[in-house]
C-alpha positions in Angstrom: 0.0 0.0 0.0 1.4 3.4 -0.9 2.0 6.2 1.5 -0.7 8.8 1.9 -1.0 11.3 -1.0 -2.5 14.2 1.1 -2.9 15.3 4.7 -6.6 14.6 4.4 -5.9 11.0 3.4 -3.4 10.6 6.2 -5.9 11.8 8.7 -8.6 9.5 7.4 -6.3 6.6 7.7 -5.5 7.6 11.3 -9.2 7.7 12.2 -9.8 4.3 10.5 -6.8 2.8 12.3 -8.0 4.1 15.6 -11.4 2.4 15.1 -9.7 -0.8 13.8 -7.8 -1.0 17.0 -10.9 -0.4 19.1 -9.7 3.0 20.4 -12.6 4.9 18.9 -16.1 3.9 17.9 -16.6 2.7 14.3 -19.9 4.5 14.2 -18.0 7.8 14.4 -16.3 7.2 11.0 -17.5 9.0 7.9 -16.6 9.1 4.2 -13.1 8.0 3.3 -12.2 6.8 6.9 -15.3 4.5 6.9 -14.3 3.0 3.5 -10.7 2.6 4.6 -11.8 0.8 7.8 -13.8 -1.7 5.7 -11.3 -2.3 2.9 -7.8 -2.1 4.5 -5.9 -4.1 7.0 -4.5 -2.6 10.3 -1.0 -2.9 8.8 -2.0 -1.0 5.6 -3.7 1.7 7.7 -0.7 2.0 10.0 1.6 2.5 7.0 -0.6 5.2 5.5 -1.3 7.0 8.8 2.5 7.1 9.5 3.3 9.2 6.4 5.0 12.4 7.4 2.3 15.1 7.0 4.8 17.9 6.7 5.6 16.8 3.1 2.0 16.4 2.0 -0.4 18.8 0.3 -3.7 19.5 2.2 -5.7 17.6 -0.4 -4.8 15.4 -3.3 -4.7 16.8 -6.8 -7.4 15.1 -8.9 -5.6 15.4 -12.2 
């Protein structure tokens, strides 16, 4: 699984990872974090969430 492409994606992965570990309630997830929770393993989420946010744009470029 590649690193996060944006700060928003990195944050969504962090939220999904927290729910996957049982630290937060799955019902609190929305949008991308909810889809990530369902489709990615804890290891994939951990890799994406650990991407250094200082090198990422706020949102991904859709081009």
